[in-house]
C-alpha positions in Angstrom: 15.9 19.9 19.0 17.1 16.8 17.2 17.5 18.8 14.0 19.4 21.7 15.7 21.7 19.4 17.7 22.6 17.2 14.7 23.3 20.3 12.5 25.5 21.8 15.3 27.4 18.5 15.7 28.1 18.4 12.0 29.2 22.0 12.0 31.6 21.5 14.9 33.0 18.3 13.6 33.5 19.8 10.1 35.1 22.9 11.6 37.8 21.1 13.5 38.7 18.8 10.6 38.8 21.8 8.2 41.2 23.6 10.5 43.6 20.6 10.4 43.3 20.3 6.6 43.8 24.1 6.3 47.2 23.9 8.0 48.6 21.6 5.3 47.0 23.4 2.4 48.5 26.7 3.7 51.9 25.1 3.9 51.6 23.9 0.3 50.3 27.3 -0.9 53.1 29.3 0.8 55.9 27.0 -0.5 54.7 25.6 -3.8 52.1 28.1 -4.9 48.3 28.5 -4.4 47.4 26.9 -7.7 48.9 23.6 -6.6 47.4 23.8 -3.1 43.9 24.7 -4.3 43.9 22.0 -7.0 44.8 19.4 -4.5 42.2 20.5 -2.0 39.6 21.0 -4.8 39.9 17.5 -6.2 39.6 16.1 -2.7 36.5 18.1 -2.0 35.0 16.9 -5.3 35.7 13.3 -4.3 34.1 13.8 -0.9 31.0 15.4 -2.5 30.7 12.5 -4.8 30.8 10.1 -1.8 28.0 11.9 0.0 25.9 12.2 -3.1 26.3 8.5 -4.0 26.0 6.8 -0.6 23.7 9.2 1.3 20.5 8.8 -0.8 21.2 5.0 -1.3 21.5 4.5 2.5 18.2 6.3 3.1 16.4 4.6 0.2 17.4 1.0 0.7 18.0 0.5 4.4 15.0 0.2 6.8 14.8 3.0 9.3 15.2 0.8 12.4 18.2 -1.0 11.0 19.6 2.2 9.7 19.5 3.9 13.1 21.0 0.9 14.8 24.0 0.8 12.4 24.4 4.6 12.4 24.1 4.7 16.1 26.8 2.1 16.6 29.1 3.8 14.2 28.6 7.3 15.8 29.1 5.8 19.2 32.4 4.2 18.2 33.6 7.4 16.4 32.5 9.6 19.3 34.2 7.4 21.9 37.4 7.5 19.8 37.4 11.3 19.7 36.6 11.4 23.5 39.4 8.9 24.3 41.9 11.2 22.6 40.5 14.3 24.2 40.6 12.8 27.7 44.3 11.7 27.1 45.2 15.2 25.9 43.5 17.1 28.7 44.9 14.6 31.3 48.4 15.4 30.0 49.0 11.9 28.6 48.9 13.0 25.0 50.1 16.2 23.5 47.5 18.8 22.5 47.0 19.3 18.8 49.3 22.2 17.8 48.6 23.7 14.3 51.8 25.8 14.4 53.9 22.7 14.9 52.0 20.8 12.2 52.6 23.7 9.9 56.3 23.7 10.5 56.5 20.0 9.8 54.7 20.4 6.6 57.0 23.2 5.5 60.0 20.9 6.1 58.5 18.1 4.0 58.1 20.5 1.1 61.7 21.3 0.6 64.1 19.7 -2.0 63.8 19.4 -5.8 61.2 21.8 -7.1 59.4 19.5 -9.5 59.3 16.7 -7.0 58.1 19.2 -4.3 55.3 20.3 -6.6 54.0 16.8 -6.9 54.5 16.2 -3.2 52.6 19.5 -2.5 49.6 18.5 -4.6 49.6 15.0 -2.9 49.8 16.6 0.5 47.0 19.1 -0.1 44.8 16.3 -1.6 45.5 13.8 1.1 45.1 16.1 4.1 41.8 17.5 2.7 40.5 14.0 1.7 41.4 12.2 4.9 40.2 15.0 7.3 37.1 15.3 5.2 36.3 11.6 5.0 35.2 11.4 8.6 33.1 14.5 8.0 31.5 12.9 4.9 30.6 9.8 6.9 29.2 12.0 9.7 27.2 13.9 7.2 25.8 10.7 5.7 25.0 9.0 9.0 23.7 11.9 10.9 21.8 13.2 7.9 20.3 9.8 7.2 18.9 9.5 10.7 18.1 13.1 11.7 14.9 14.8 10.7 16.8 17.5 8.8 18.1 15.0 6.3 21.4 14.9 4.4 20.9 18.3 2.7 20.8 20.0 6.1 23.8 18.1 7.3 25.7 18.8 4.1 24.8 22.5 4.4 26.2 22.6 8.0 29.4 21.0 6.9 29.8 23.4 3.9 29.2 26.4 6.1 31.9 25.2 8.5 34.4 24.7 5.7 33.6 28.1 4.2 34.0 29.8 7.6 37.4 28.1 8.2 38.6 28.8 4.6 37.6 32.5 5.0 39.4 32.8 8.3 42.5 31.1 6.8 42.5 33.4 3.8 42.3 36.4 6.1 45.0 35.2 8.5 47.3 33.6 5.9 48.6 31.4 8.8 47.4 28.3 10.7 44.4 29.0 12.9 46.3 28.2 16.1 44.0 30.4 18.2 40.9 28.3 17.4 40.2 26.2 20.5 40.4 23.1 18.3 40.9 20.6 21.1 37.9 21.9 23.1 35.7 21.9 20.0 36.6 18.4 19.1 35.9 17.3 22.6 32.4 18.8 22.5 31.8 17.2 19.1 33.0 13.9 20.4 30.5 14.1 23.3 27.7 15.0 21.0 28.5 12.2 18.5 28.6 9.7 21.4 25.3 11.0 22.7 23.6 10.7 19.3 25.2 7.2 18.8 23.8 6.0 22.1 20.4 7.5 21.4 20.0 6.0 17.9 21.5 2.6 18.9 18.9 2.5 21.7 16.1 3.5 19.3 17.1 0.9 16.8 17.0 -1.7 19.6 13.5 -0.6 20.6 14.3 1.5 23.7 11.7 4.2 24.4 13.7 7.1 25.6 12.3 9.4 28.2 10.8 12.5 26.6 12.4 11.3 23.3 14.8 14.0 22.0 15.2 15.5 25.4 17.2 12.4 26.3 20.0 13.5 23.9 20.6 16.5 26.2 20.7 14.2 29.3 23.1 11.8 27.5 25.3 14.8 26.5 25.5 16.0 30.2 26.3 12.5 31.3 29.1 11.9 28.9 30.5 15.4 29.6 30.5 14.6 33.4 32.2 11.2 32.9 34.8 12.7 30.6 35.6 15.5 33.1 35.9 12.8 35.9 38.3 10.7 33.7 40.4 13.7 32.9 40.7 14.5 36.6 41.5 10.9 37.5 44.1 10.5 34.8 45.9 13.9 35.0 49.7 13.8 35.2 52.2 16.5 35.7 54.0 16.5 32.3 52.4 15.6 28.9 53.8 12.6 27.1 54.6 12.6 23.4 51.6 12.1 21.1 
């Protein structure tokens, strides 16, 4: 169960980050040409793959398992809570929901002007969006893969599958994937990251969880219930600007 849940968490987290990166890459491709867009995204993906290949095995090899799970657990807990905080604010109406169509329009506006300058800006935008959105995924792949039984290869495979699925959908649609329930998926991923973070932090500190991996499901249910209660408590009539 630990293996399946960690792979699903990586897949969901990678999927939502890939959707956000795809919006910028599409804007660059439509306005400045697909060669520029794909070169920028490709170099970013190569850099991210190098990060995973370099730091992943080193982390597993040189850090003791107990210390590794404590550090990984704390990191995932903080990352998951940050995702959950944003999700709660969005669903409570205190922060605007992520809108890929609006992000796409802003990117198109940034790509106007002098053609040669716009080409360089387009490459930089495609690289930056892919790298920054993918950096969190790379760290999740390394941390979850280093601690879960499936290892880094399984986590990397789950991330790659999500990226390929989003890329295929974007190629078919040739427009931002606005119909993907991105906010909901990121909320679920945040809950799961927080649950894994709590579980592994506890393991690293010597806590013997009830029925071991089954506790991850109970933590997931607990964080989901608390998040829903916070959304209900904080809901307002009109959303505020993000």
